[in-house]
C-alpha angles and dihedrals in degrees: 000000000000109000101173133043096225092192092057092044093052092044091053091046091049092047097052102024132250097278095046091044091055090051093046093046093048091049092046093050092049093049094046092046092052093045092048092049089054091051093045089055091060115006092170089067094053117124128205089248090061090062095036088061092048092045094055094044093047092048091051091052095046095250090141100169091049091048090052093047092048092050089052090049091049090052091047091054090050089057095045096256128128116259119247097249092171089058091048092048092049092049092048095049092043089053091049090053091049092046092050090051093048098039113019093179092072112103112233127200116263 
C-alpha cells in the first residue's frame, strides 16, 4: 500500500526548504498524533469536522492514505456511522514509516 505521495512531499519540501519542512512535518505529526489519540479514546464522540481537519492536513503533507481514510471517516460520521479508526491508525503509522525511511531527520512521536 502506498501511504505517502512522494511527489507531493518533495514538492512541499522544495517549496519551503529542508529546515522549514522538517519543522512543519514535526508539528503536523504531533498535532495529528494528539488529535488521533483523542479520537481513539472515544470514537463515538467523533464529529465530521474532526476528520475534515485531519483530511486536509494529511492531503497537504502528502499523506495520501491517511487523507483517504479521514475522508471516509468524515463521510461515515455524516451518515451516523462510526469512523474506521483502525484504518486511520494504520494509514498514519504506515505514512510515518514511509516518511522515516525517506527523511530520517524528521522527529516522530514516541
